[in-house]
PAGULUM-911070 format. One line per 10 residues: number of its first residue (from 1); their letters; for each residue x, y, z of C-alpha. Coordinates in nm, 4 decimals. Last residue first. Layout:
// residues N
NUM	A	X Y Z | ... .
This chain:
// residues 663
663	SELKVFKAES	-16.8025 8.6624 5.3621 | -16.5213 8.5855 5.1223 | -16.3554 8.2797 4.9687 | -16.0639 8.3757 4.7449 | -15.9913 8.1300 4.4655 | -15.6600 8.0102 4.3240 | -15.6990 7.7718 4.0280 | -15.5428 7.4327 4.0737 | -15.3954 7.1837 3.8305 | -15.6401 6.9152 3.7370 .
653	PKGIDNVYFM	-15.6789 6.5987 3.9378 | -15.6885 6.2309 3.8359 | -15.9249 6.0350 4.0623 | -16.0624 5.7890 3.8060 | -16.3872 5.9845 3.7484 | -16.2155 6.3219 3.7173 | -16.0918 6.5575 3.9898 | -16.1309 6.9365 3.9498 | -15.9168 7.1352 4.1905 | -15.9766 7.4788 4.3456 .
643	MYYGPPYLNA	-15.6951 7.6091 4.5657 | -15.8076 7.8244 4.8570 | -15.7468 8.1786 4.9773 | -15.9231 8.3293 5.2766 | -16.2497 8.3234 5.4677 | -16.2998 8.0319 5.7060 | -16.3994 7.6828 5.5886 | -16.4924 7.4733 5.8933 | -16.6619 7.7529 6.0870 | -16.7498 7.9264 5.7593 .
633	NTPAKFNITS	-17.0079 7.6564 5.6820 | -17.1834 7.7433 5.3533 | -16.9258 7.6325 5.0988 | -16.9709 7.7595 4.7418 | -17.2432 7.5971 4.5291 | -17.1632 7.4459 4.1923 | -17.2508 7.4766 3.8247 | -17.0254 7.2622 3.6109 | -16.9386 7.3099 3.2430 | -16.7483 7.0866 3.0029 .
623	NDASVNEIQL	-16.9216 6.7628 3.1071 | -17.0575 6.7183 2.7489 | -17.4197 6.7223 2.8686 | -17.3560 7.0142 3.1025 | -17.3350 6.9442 3.4766 | -17.5671 7.0956 3.7399 | -17.5753 7.1584 4.1155 | -17.2387 7.0215 4.2255 | -17.1840 7.0718 4.6001 | -16.8199 7.1513 4.6628 .
613	DALRQGYDFS	-16.6179 6.9111 4.8756 | -16.4313 7.1470 5.1098 | -16.0842 7.0269 5.2059 | -15.8717 7.1578 5.4915 | -15.5162 7.2908 5.5006 | -15.4209 7.5916 5.7108 | -15.2809 7.5264 6.0572 | -15.0636 7.2372 5.9397 | -14.8895 7.0332 6.2098 | -14.5696 6.8304 6.2018 .
603	HTGSSLKILV	-14.3621 7.1013 6.3759 | -14.4614 7.3779 6.1345 | -14.7391 7.4533 5.8914 | -14.9232 7.6884 5.6625 | -15.1128 7.5149 5.3836 | -15.3560 7.6961 5.1574 | -15.7177 7.5867 5.1933 | -15.8267 7.3068 4.9621 | -16.1410 7.3585 4.7532 | -16.2953 7.0647 4.5728 .
593	LSSNSTANKL	-16.4789 6.9771 4.2513 | -16.5727 6.6163 4.1906 | -16.6257 6.3822 3.8972 | -16.8805 6.1134 3.8131 | -16.8915 6.2220 3.4464 | -16.5724 6.3229 3.2733 | -16.3788 6.6407 3.1936 | -16.1026 6.6713 2.9374 | -16.1386 7.0520 2.9410 | -16.3461 7.2430 3.1935 .
583	SVTQLEGYRL	-16.5577 7.5527 3.2519 | -16.6427 7.6540 3.6065 | -16.9680 7.8092 3.7271 | -17.0944 7.9735 4.0451 | -17.3880 7.9516 4.2837 | -17.3548 8.1362 4.6146 | -17.3493 7.9638 4.9537 | -17.0578 8.1600 5.0978 | -16.9103 8.4077 4.8538 | -16.6517 8.3089 4.5963 .
573	TTPADVIEPR	-16.3818 8.5140 4.4259 | -16.1459 8.4281 4.1388 | -16.4243 8.2580 3.9435 | -16.3156 7.9683 3.7228 | -16.2096 7.9214 3.3589 | -16.0259 7.6472 3.1747 | -16.0021 7.4048 3.4673 | -15.8074 7.1193 3.3126 | -15.8388 6.7420 3.3165 | -15.5262 6.5330 3.2611 .
563	PGSKFLYPPS	-15.5435 6.3138 2.9564 | -15.5870 5.9390 2.9985 | -15.4272 5.6811 3.2209 | -15.3306 5.7365 3.5836 | -14.9776 5.8563 3.6485 | -15.0732 6.1784 3.8310 | -15.2983 5.9801 4.0655 | -14.9962 5.7891 4.1952 | -14.8720 6.0906 4.3944 | -14.5858 6.3042 4.2570 .
553	FIEAQWIEAP	-14.3464 6.3780 4.5429 | -14.1218 6.6840 4.5348 | -13.7898 6.6930 4.7168 | -13.6010 6.9602 4.9098 | -13.2319 6.9822 4.9959 | -13.1247 7.1552 5.3166 | -13.1456 6.8688 5.5661 | -13.0244 6.9941 5.9051 | -12.8278 6.8194 6.1810 | -12.6902 6.5724 5.9295 .
543	VFPEPDGDVF	-12.8165 6.2110 5.9421 | -12.5584 5.9362 6.0020 | -12.6571 5.5932 5.8740 | -12.8167 5.3665 6.1383 | -12.6082 5.1016 6.3166 | -12.5004 5.3544 6.5829 | -12.2239 5.2859 6.8332 | -11.9455 5.4283 6.6206 | -12.0487 5.6791 6.3572 | -12.1698 5.6136 6.0014 .
533	YSKPSEYYKA	-12.1540 5.7970 5.6696 | -12.2562 5.7321 5.3088 | -12.6289 5.6641 5.3457 | -12.7388 5.9964 5.1929 | -12.5578 5.9416 4.8600 | -12.5383 6.2541 4.6412 | -12.6446 6.4823 4.9231 | -12.3917 6.3158 5.1520 | -12.1132 6.3482 4.8946 | -12.1739 6.7216 4.8737 .
523	LDFTEVEGSA	-12.1681 6.7427 5.2543 | -11.8273 6.5740 5.2803 | -11.7464 6.4236 5.6201 | -11.3849 6.3103 5.6402 | -11.3484 5.9322 5.6247 | -11.2439 5.6598 5.8685 | -11.2932 5.3156 5.7121 | -11.5790 5.0960 5.8360 | -11.6803 4.9679 5.4929 | -12.0000 5.1778 5.4949 .
513	NKFEPITYYT	-11.7903 5.4900 5.5463 | -11.6691 5.6139 5.8799 | -11.7067 5.9457 6.0552 | -11.5397 6.0719 6.3709 | -11.7791 6.2927 6.5641 | -11.8236 6.6701 6.5740 | -11.9574 6.7006 6.9279 | -12.2521 6.8279 7.1285 | -12.3265 6.8495 7.5037 | -11.9681 6.7474 7.5958 .
503	KPNPLVDVHV	-12.0382 6.4409 7.8087 | -12.3835 6.3254 7.6905 | -12.2956 6.3989 7.3252 | -12.5485 6.5219 7.0715 | -12.4293 6.4908 6.7110 | -12.2634 6.7224 6.4619 | -12.1783 6.7302 6.0900 | -12.4331 7.0088 6.0266 | -12.1863 7.2929 6.0748 | -12.3176 7.6385 5.9815 .
493	TGDMARGARS	-12.0596 7.9004 5.8893 | -12.1546 8.2428 6.0228 | -11.7996 8.3586 6.1067 | -11.8594 8.2907 6.4777 | -11.9509 7.9307 6.4032 | -12.3123 7.8109 6.3976 | -12.3461 7.4517 6.5193 | -12.6467 7.2484 6.4071 | -12.8920 7.1154 6.6638 | -12.9838 6.7550 6.5891 .
483	PNGGIVLVRA	-13.2612 6.5636 6.4071 | -13.3551 6.8581 6.1810 | -13.5553 6.7709 5.8693 | -13.6661 7.0103 5.6002 | -13.8730 6.9725 5.2831 | -14.1340 6.7655 5.1034 | -14.3329 6.9565 4.8396 | -14.6349 6.7533 4.7286 | -14.7666 6.7411 4.3698 | -15.1180 6.8585 4.2830 .
473	DPLLLANNHY	-14.9967 7.1291 4.0380 | -15.0961 7.3959 4.2937 | -14.8581 7.2436 4.5533 | -14.9676 7.0416 4.8561 | -14.7464 7.0748 5.1620 | -14.4797 6.8859 5.3554 | -14.2616 7.0052 5.6426 | -13.9842 6.8670 5.8600 | -13.8737 7.0206 6.1892 | -13.7846 6.6866 6.3570 .
463	LRPFKGPNMT	-13.7259 6.3959 6.1149 | -13.6792 6.3976 5.7396 | -13.4467 6.1316 5.5996 | -13.3591 6.1992 5.2352 | -13.4146 6.0142 4.9071 | -13.7894 5.9569 4.9317 | -13.9290 5.6067 4.9470 | -14.1898 5.4649 4.7063 | -14.5373 5.4501 4.8596 | -14.6877 5.2195 5.1230 .
453	ETKYGGPSLP	-15.0631 5.1677 5.0916 | -15.3204 5.2247 5.3635 | -15.6944 5.1638 5.3827 | -15.8938 5.4293 5.5610 | -16.2130 5.4415 5.7669 | -16.0376 5.4021 6.1010 | -15.9949 5.0317 6.0440 | -16.0939 4.9398 5.6851 | -16.4482 4.8583 5.5679 | -16.5523 5.2221 5.5196 .
443	DATMLVPEQI	-16.2607 5.2809 5.2797 | -16.1130 5.6260 5.2263 | -15.7620 5.6068 5.0840 | -15.4513 5.6692 5.2953 | -15.1197 5.6802 5.1089 | -14.8259 5.6050 5.3385 | -14.4961 5.7772 5.2718 | -14.1751 5.5714 5.2659 | -13.8744 5.7531 5.4142 | -13.9199 5.6422 5.7738 .
433	PKYEGYEGGN	-13.6339 5.7899 5.9733 | -13.4685 5.5947 6.2556 | -13.3985 5.8782 6.5026 | -13.5084 6.2293 6.5950 | -13.8716 6.1817 6.6936 | -13.8599 5.8036 6.6922 | -13.9813 5.5478 6.4371 | -13.9509 5.8305 6.1902 | -14.0938 6.1474 6.0466 | -14.1846 6.2151 5.6852 .
423	VALIEKSPLI	-14.5141 6.1515 5.5012 | -14.8760 6.0592 5.5644 | -15.0473 6.1361 5.2311 | -15.4239 6.1619 5.2647 | -15.6708 6.0802 4.9867 | -15.9556 6.3214 4.9240 | -15.8636 6.3141 4.5517 | -15.7441 6.6750 4.5868 | -15.4788 6.5553 4.8384 | -15.4725 6.6316 5.2114 .
413	VAQVMSRPKA	-15.1179 6.6226 5.3493 | -15.0418 6.4608 5.6865 | -14.6999 6.5119 5.8494 | -14.5228 6.2507 6.0635 | -14.2982 6.3779 6.3439 | -14.3417 6.0418 6.5182 | -14.4428 5.7148 6.3595 | -14.4601 5.3588 6.4943 | -14.4444 5.1132 6.2054 | -14.7156 4.9275 6.0088 .
403	FFDPYAEWEG	-14.9502 5.2210 6.0666 | -15.3061 5.1713 6.1968 | -15.1993 4.9519 6.4862 | -15.3777 5.1336 6.7713 | -15.7095 5.2178 6.6008 | -15.8826 5.4529 6.8441 | -16.2395 5.5856 6.8577 | -16.3517 5.9132 7.0114 | -16.7095 6.0473 7.0267 | -16.8853 6.3780 6.9694 .
393	NPKGSNEPAS	-17.0037 6.6302 7.2264 | -17.3779 6.5659 7.1981 | -17.3352 6.2094 7.0638 | -17.5084 6.1147 6.7345 | -17.1702 6.0205 6.5929 | -17.1725 6.1996 6.2560 | -17.3494 6.5267 6.3395 | -17.1944 6.5189 6.6881 | -16.8471 6.5147 6.5296 | -16.6578 6.1861 6.5241 .
383	WRELSSAIRV	-16.3161 6.2197 6.6859 | -16.0896 5.9661 6.5213 | -15.7627 5.8243 6.6464 | -15.4974 5.6646 6.4246 | -15.2255 5.4684 6.5929 | -14.8626 5.3729 6.5390 | -14.7663 5.5446 6.8622 | -14.4110 5.5830 6.9887 | -14.3503 5.4577 7.3413 | -14.2830 5.5625 7.6992 .
373	GKAALGDNYK	-14.4209 5.3033 7.9386 | -14.2142 5.3976 8.2418 | -13.9720 5.1142 8.1677 | -13.9215 5.2640 7.8203 | -13.8143 5.5921 7.9792 | -13.5669 5.4143 8.2033 | -13.4268 5.2089 7.9177 | -13.3648 5.5224 7.7115 | -13.1853 5.6792 8.0081 | -12.9793 5.3606 8.0280 .
363	GLYPRGFNID	-12.8204 5.4339 7.6908 | -12.8976 5.7861 7.5666 | -12.6308 5.7513 7.2954 | -12.8511 5.5085 7.1024 | -13.1291 5.7606 7.0212 | -13.4738 5.6315 7.1127 | -13.5980 5.9288 7.3145 | -13.4316 6.2498 7.1949 | -13.7772 6.4052 7.1446 | -13.8181 6.4212 7.5226 .
353	NTGIIGGMLL	-14.1763 6.5252 7.5971 | -14.2500 6.1863 7.7488 | -14.5318 5.9360 7.7988 | -14.6611 5.8870 7.4450 | -14.4822 6.0119 7.1334 | -14.6809 6.0700 6.8139 | -14.8805 5.8851 6.5501 | -15.1978 6.0132 6.3849 | -15.4916 6.2257 6.4990 | -15.8022 6.2525 6.2772 .
343	VDGEKNPDLI	-16.0858 6.5018 6.3312 | -16.4419 6.4690 6.2003 | -16.6389 6.7737 6.0804 | -16.6961 6.6568 5.7238 | -16.6231 6.2909 5.6729 | -16.4017 6.2378 5.3700 | -16.1582 6.5296 5.4097 | -16.1057 6.4447 5.7806 | -15.9838 6.7586 5.9614 | -15.6181 6.6989 6.0286 .
333	GTGYVKSVDK	-15.3744 6.5788 6.2954 | -15.0055 6.5104 6.3478 | -14.7955 6.3401 6.6123 | -14.5284 6.5319 6.7966 | -14.6745 6.4886 7.1447 | -14.9378 6.2445 7.2638 | -15.2446 6.2466 7.4886 | -15.3580 5.9342 7.6697 | -15.5524 5.6580 7.4962 | -15.9228 5.5891 7.4290 .
323	RNPGIEFSVS	-16.0020 5.9617 7.4418 | -16.2527 6.0970 7.6913 | -16.5531 6.2824 7.5524 | -16.5508 6.6619 7.5824 | -16.5695 6.8698 7.8979 | -16.7485 7.1892 7.8053 | -16.5761 7.5244 7.8134 | -16.6671 7.8938 7.8028 | -16.5000 8.1977 7.6494 | -16.5590 8.5727 7.6632 .
313	FKGQSDQKIS	-16.4775 8.8457 7.4148 | -16.5457 9.2189 7.4484 | -16.6630 9.3993 7.1347 | -16.8997 9.6361 7.3158 | -17.2029 9.4499 7.1820 | -17.0716 9.1261 7.3317 | -16.8408 8.8692 7.1724 | -16.8754 8.4987 7.2425 | -16.6316 8.2103 7.2087 | -16.7002 7.8422 7.2773 .
303	MLYTKNSEHI	-16.4375 7.5874 7.3831 | -16.4844 7.2114 7.3604 | -16.2481 7.0043 7.5741 | -16.0687 6.6700 7.5646 | -15.9467 6.4519 7.8490 | -15.7202 6.1487 7.8111 | -15.4500 6.2835 8.0392 | -15.1152 6.1498 8.1499 | -14.8853 6.4030 8.3053 | -14.6055 6.6116 8.1668 .
293	ELPSKGAGDG	-14.3326 6.8269 8.3202 | -14.1523 7.0409 8.0648 | -13.7911 6.9306 8.0240 | -13.8417 6.8585 7.7388 | -14.0732 7.0181 7.4806 | -14.4387 6.9312 7.4394 | -14.5728 6.9268 7.0843 | -14.9473 6.8904 7.1200 | -15.2263 6.6401 7.1721 | -15.5053 6.7097 7.4218 .
283	TILLKGDPTP	-15.7746 6.7317 7.1528 | -15.8933 7.0855 7.2185 | -16.2010 7.1043 6.9928 | -16.3023 7.4620 6.9078 | -16.6724 7.5471 6.8831 | -16.8420 7.6871 6.5747 | -17.1126 7.4271 6.5123 | -16.9129 7.2386 6.2469 | -16.6126 7.2026 6.4806 | -16.2898 7.3999 6.4581 .
273	FIRPYIDISD	-15.9684 7.2135 6.5446 | -15.6966 7.2313 6.8118 | -15.3706 7.0324 6.8148 | -15.1769 7.2212 7.0809 | -14.8431 7.3777 6.9809 | -14.7690 7.3876 7.3550 | -14.9901 7.1626 7.5662 | -15.3170 7.2844 7.7162 | -15.3318 7.1945 8.0833 | -15.4784 6.9492 8.3366 .
263	YADITRSVTK	-15.4595 7.0261 8.7044 | -15.2798 6.7778 8.9205 | -15.3140 6.4799 9.1524 | -15.0825 6.2008 9.0430 | -15.0515 5.9182 9.2915 | -14.7250 5.7291 9.2808 | -14.6220 5.3668 9.2473 | -14.2760 5.2436 9.1544 | -14.2031 4.8722 9.1457 | -13.8323 4.7920 9.1524 .
253	GNYIYNDQYT	-13.6182 4.6215 8.8890 | -13.4375 4.9398 8.7941 | -13.7788 5.1018 8.7290 | -14.1105 4.9166 8.7156 | -14.4263 5.1188 8.6566 | -14.7387 5.2463 8.8300 | -14.8910 5.5956 8.8050 | -15.2240 5.6122 8.9874 | -15.4633 5.8752 8.8586 | -15.6120 6.2130 8.9425 .
243	IKTNFPSNEV	-15.7027 6.4891 8.6987 | -15.8318 6.8264 8.8160 | -15.9886 7.0739 8.5735 | -15.9180 7.4484 8.6078 | -15.6291 7.4764 8.3628 | -15.8117 7.2526 8.1149 | -16.1103 7.4915 8.1270 | -16.4158 7.3473 8.3000 | -16.5028 7.6768 8.4720 | -16.2765 7.9666 8.3782 .
233	YTLDIFQFKK	-16.0419 8.0434 8.6658 | -15.7095 7.9560 8.5032 | -15.8214 8.0586 8.1550 | -15.6902 8.4178 8.1510 | -15.8310 8.6000 7.8467 | -15.6286 8.8568 7.6488 | -15.7795 9.0706 7.3722 | -15.5726 9.1649 7.0685 | -15.6411 9.4652 6.8463 | -15.6840 9.5359 6.4764 .
223	TIPDFIEVSP	-16.0383 9.6637 6.5457 | -16.1690 9.4875 6.2338 | -15.9033 9.2136 6.2194 | -15.9938 9.1050 6.5767 | -15.7089 8.9102 6.7357 | -15.7949 8.6837 7.0279 | -15.5419 8.5958 7.2972 | -15.5704 8.2786 7.5010 | -15.4486 8.1942 7.8494 | -15.2641 7.9455 8.0679 .
213	TIQNPKDYKL	-14.9109 8.0508 7.9545 | -14.6887 7.7449 7.9620 | -14.3677 7.7802 8.1631 | -14.0401 7.6787 7.9961 | -13.8678 8.0118 8.0613 | -14.0459 8.2661 8.2829 | -14.0388 8.6212 8.1459 | -14.2128 8.5810 7.8109 | -14.4192 8.2715 7.8720 | -14.4166 7.9509 7.6685 .
203	GSFIVLKGDA	-14.6985 7.8876 7.4214 | -15.0719 7.8311 7.4698 | -15.3526 7.9249 7.2335 | -15.4035 8.2064 6.9849 | -15.7551 8.2698 6.8546 | -15.7570 8.4528 6.5221 | -16.0550 8.6391 6.3770 | -16.1453 8.5800 6.0132 | -16.5223 8.5679 6.0616 | -16.5483 8.1881 6.0799 .
193	LTVPSPYWRG	-16.2529 8.1577 6.3162 | -15.8851 8.0915 6.2390 | -15.6726 7.9031 6.4944 | -15.3251 8.0166 6.6025 | -15.1315 7.7507 6.7983 | -14.8353 7.8663 7.0065 | -14.4849 7.7130 7.0342 | -14.3180 8.0103 7.2141 | -14.6051 8.2356 7.3274 | -14.4936 8.5414 7.5287 .
183	EKLQGLTGWS	-14.7789 8.7366 7.6821 | -14.9680 9.0589 7.6043 | -14.9077 9.0197 7.2327 | -14.7529 9.3020 7.0342 | -14.8794 9.4566 6.7140 | -15.0234 9.2998 6.3984 | -14.6869 9.3426 6.2257 | -14.5298 9.4192 5.8893 | -14.2908 9.2507 5.6477 | -14.2490 9.2937 5.2711 .
173	NTQWNYVNTQ	-14.2788 9.0878 4.9537 | -14.5334 9.3409 4.8203 | -14.8103 9.0989 4.7180 | -14.7312 8.8210 4.9685 | -14.7308 9.0551 5.2685 | -14.5538 8.8673 5.5490 | -14.6846 8.9535 5.8942 | -14.4729 8.9421 6.2104 | -14.6018 8.9253 6.5674 | -14.3903 8.9828 6.8756 .
163	KSGEFKEGPY	-14.4490 8.9004 7.2417 | -14.1515 8.6643 7.2541 | -14.1462 8.3215 7.4149 | -13.8754 8.2008 7.6513 | -13.6839 7.8802 7.6002 | -13.4890 7.6348 7.8104 | -13.2359 7.4170 7.6354 | -13.0298 7.3635 7.9509 | -12.8764 7.7080 7.9239 | -13.1389 7.9711 7.8287 .
153	YRHSGSVFVV	-13.2283 8.0810 7.4759 | -13.4238 8.4066 7.4474 | -13.7221 8.5628 7.2766 | -13.7995 8.2703 7.0477 | -14.1211 8.3044 6.8488 | -14.4489 8.4934 6.8870 | -14.7183 8.4618 6.6175 | -14.6139 8.4571 6.2524 | -14.8880 8.5973 6.0301 | -14.9101 8.5089 5.6613 .
143	NGDALHVNGS	-15.0833 8.7383 5.4132 | -15.3574 8.5782 5.2053 | -15.6134 8.8519 5.2705 | -15.8094 8.6280 5.5107 | -15.5025 8.5848 5.7314 | -15.2827 8.2839 5.6750 | -15.1186 8.0879 5.9583 | -14.7803 8.0604 6.1287 | -14.7080 7.9751 6.4938 | -14.3646 8.0807 6.6175 .
133	CFPDNSKGNA	-14.0836 7.8353 6.6878 | -13.8153 8.0503 6.5181 | -13.9648 8.3938 6.4413 | -13.6805 8.5777 6.6246 | -13.7719 8.9301 6.7306 | -13.5647 9.0247 7.0354 | -13.6888 9.3334 7.2182 | -13.6700 9.7125 7.1755 | -14.0155 9.7238 7.0164 | -13.8698 9.5113 6.7386 .
123	ISPPSAIREF	-13.5199 9.3624 6.7151 | -13.4192 9.0921 6.4652 | -13.5974 9.2722 6.1818 | -13.8243 9.0388 5.9801 | -13.6434 8.8244 5.7215 | -13.5222 8.9495 5.3839 | -13.5638 8.7215 5.0853 | -13.3543 8.4379 4.9389 | -13.4963 8.3100 4.6100 | -13.5240 7.9331 4.5657 .
113	TNTKPDFLTS	-13.5668 7.7567 4.2335 | -13.7694 7.4711 4.0824 | -13.8925 7.7061 3.8074 | -14.2637 7.6352 3.8428 | -14.2293 7.5208 4.2040 | -14.1061 7.8676 4.3090 | -13.9541 7.8529 4.6574 | -13.9276 8.1774 4.8521 | -13.6606 8.2196 5.1197 | -13.5996 8.3196 5.4795 .
103	NNVVNYDRGN	-13.2978 8.2813 5.7087 | -13.2037 8.6178 5.8587 | -13.2140 8.5073 6.2239 | -12.8397 8.4834 6.2978 | -12.7315 8.7666 6.0666 | -12.9886 8.9888 6.2355 | -12.8237 8.9416 6.5771 | -13.0856 8.9719 6.8522 | -13.1444 8.5950 6.8367 | -12.7978 8.5286 6.9795 .
93	VGDIFQNGTN	-12.7523 8.1521 6.9536 | -12.8357 7.8513 7.1704 | -12.6402 7.6329 7.4125 | -12.2673 7.6850 7.3644 | -12.0784 7.4136 7.1749 | -11.7004 7.4026 7.2185 | -11.4750 7.2570 6.9518 | -11.1013 7.2132 7.0078 | -10.8454 7.3689 7.2422 | -10.6745 7.5588 6.9599 .
83	DQVLTNRNSS	-10.9995 7.7400 6.8859 | -11.3495 7.6673 6.7534 | -11.6546 7.8161 6.9239 | -11.9846 7.6762 6.7915 | -12.3044 7.8569 6.8933 | -12.6042 7.6253 6.8945 | -12.8813 7.6088 6.6367 | -13.2571 7.5560 6.6297 | -13.3279 7.7704 6.3200 | -13.2432 8.1251 6.4308 .
73	GNVVLVKGNP	-13.5354 8.2514 6.2218 | -13.6570 7.9763 5.9925 | -13.9058 8.1097 5.7378 | -13.9963 7.9409 5.4086 | -14.2645 8.0988 5.1887 | -14.3846 7.8746 4.9065 | -14.4822 8.0239 4.5713 | -14.8184 7.9694 4.4027 | -14.9203 8.3372 4.3914 | -15.1745 8.2813 4.6712 .
63	LLSTHVAQMW	-14.8856 8.1784 4.9022 | -14.8105 7.8306 5.0369 | -14.6645 7.8541 5.3882 | -14.3611 7.6880 5.5453 | -14.2036 7.7207 5.8923 | -13.8969 7.5192 5.9993 | -13.7462 7.4829 5.6507 | -13.3635 7.4709 5.6823 | -13.1272 7.6607 5.4601 | -12.8932 7.6641 5.1632 .
53	DERKEPLPVT	-12.8689 8.0258 5.0477 | -12.5202 8.0719 5.1967 | -12.4003 7.7903 4.9664 | -12.4850 7.9976 4.6593 | -12.6174 7.8042 4.3596 | -12.9405 7.7043 4.5333 | -12.9881 7.3280 4.5844 | -13.1620 7.1443 4.3030 | -13.5023 6.9916 4.3896 | -13.4936 6.6105 4.3921 .
43	QWEGGNISEL	-13.7918 6.4508 4.2173 | -13.9820 6.1561 4.3603 | -14.2447 5.9327 4.1949 | -14.5577 5.7648 4.3232 | -14.5932 5.4090 4.4430 | -14.8416 5.2394 4.2108 | -14.8064 5.4478 3.8986 | -14.4372 5.5064 3.9527 | -14.3772 5.1334 3.9982 | -14.5907 5.0694 3.6909 .
33	NAAILTDASV	-14.3586 5.2900 3.4895 | -14.0518 5.1081 3.6176 | -14.2108 4.7708 3.5395 | -14.3014 4.8887 3.1897 | -13.9470 5.0050 3.1239 | -13.7994 4.6826 3.2598 | -14.0346 4.4703 3.0495 | -13.9397 4.6706 2.7404 | -13.5706 4.5954 2.7936 | -13.3040 4.8571 2.8632 .
23	INPNIIIGLC	-13.0699 4.9445 2.5752 | -12.7419 4.7523 2.5777 | -12.8463 4.5404 2.2744 | -12.8168 4.8485 2.0483 | -12.9746 4.8424 1.7032 | -13.1752 4.5211 1.7470 | -13.2396 4.6045 2.1149 | -13.3523 4.9528 2.0154 | -13.6073 4.8097 1.7744 | -13.7403 4.5955 2.0596 .
13	TLLIILLRVK	-13.7550 4.9069 2.2805 | -13.9452 5.1039 2.0204 | -14.2016 4.8263 1.9756 | -14.2432 4.7567 2.3495 | -14.2791 5.1264 2.4265 | -14.5321 5.1695 2.1448 | -14.7300 4.8682 2.2643 | -14.7524 5.0127 2.6180 | -14.8520 5.3550 2.4856 | -15.1288 5.2016 2.2736 .
3	KNM	-15.2525 4.9828 2.5596 | -15.3033 5.2674 2.8094 | -15.0708 5.2937 3.1125 .
């Protein structure tokens, strides 16, 4: 706060005290303002007027028009049958019913409103077309492709992937398709290449529930066709690499020892990143889903892609450097905005794919998992690219106590200031939410290259199926949260007042208030006061199965002193390596100009965002004009839409201009 504003507040407040002694004191006002400066500020987004428009946020994508696309499909729900015998929960819902999967909306951050839009058809090519648990990423034209999704729910929470693709056209607000995949891919990872092609990894098969497909499919936007490559016999691929280790732990007071001799694999929703030289780094982390069998692996891989003169693709693998710890599920990862080419992995669950781990109702099952070494990571891991490490295939370093608390389901958002906001998630995947984001600021003297600072807490707990993304005004949309499976009644009503139950699968429990008195669950009261309800056997406040109200976080940089800089004029199109100019207002010396690719994320992982620090060639004497060079490395910065931000000398960003980067 500058001195003039501070003095004005003190003066006005003192006058107010003379007129009305009940007015808040100047010290209180200043303290509140400083709290916002230091810890950021939260705003609750109003819920839509119609209750039927309240919905989850499983898949989110920022569009080139500044709106946010939210797609849910069937949205992780069970079927709830209510009759005179009570409540019966049936595993899953009918994804062929359009009313079940029609859960899509557009959020406009300028008006703070949601607009329900049509979802893709529930049946395509004669098969189920449910985009729930697909992989979503932008194409070069700004449209968003959703790869695969849920073909069918099986009892026992087993899933089968669809072969569908759906494409949202942001200019016409309509749906299309890229065609069918060869294999089902529930929980896939689509990765964009330097020429706009998509490589699609992993996912669960179409006809065999809960089996990972050991292949990739590559989409060529020129031929508009997919090519399928089986990885099981490719030398050095994860599916053709043996791992052997001794698994020792104590269970029920007895020592258990077993030899593991298995092939490695690529997890579902694998955390895969482009490298500066055009390879793809398979980190080993992912988002495994119980009851998939897991094994411990610290291996990483580098995959190269070639295309011959006939257009046929081939892939090859190199074994990468071993990680310092074994792979994790449901952590997050990003390309480091402060060290080009490096990869950061944060948090996650180690030793199990069971996201229920940690919940009180599991009882002895919890103890058994803990005895086997299952734990939630509080670590940050860094892969240093060859250019930064001097090692041919890079190098891994681990910082085990990077966060003050273990974190699972955490999401990482790259800010224009090159800071990182680690937000959402909890001490377990679906339990004990952590509502305070952590702001990570580059610092070469701190572990992992970042110092951390705890921010002010958000209002709502956001566990499994949460999302967070950077908005064009440099604030962060925080949305979703799904620690249990909601129940969808036959009339379409969605019940979020449910909990898992080891005897009846799910149940609508008896609720109590903070004083221990029995009280009927009231959703409106919950949104007003999220710590209103408790259930027996759990000291933590009850969290509904789905969180439907969004929040927006304003990072501390928006409260820094002085006027906010503004990009007055900027090119709408950039070509790699070309020189361009922006004109500015309220600019300073020692500033930066960055591009941030539009976010497109799900399940604590963003397939879009990355930051390009633009090379400044010349600055006018009054700082009002900057000549800069567009990015040159399309491997790290593929063609598509980006937000351009100007950041002044104290780290205060402008609002963004949308720019299309083209070959």
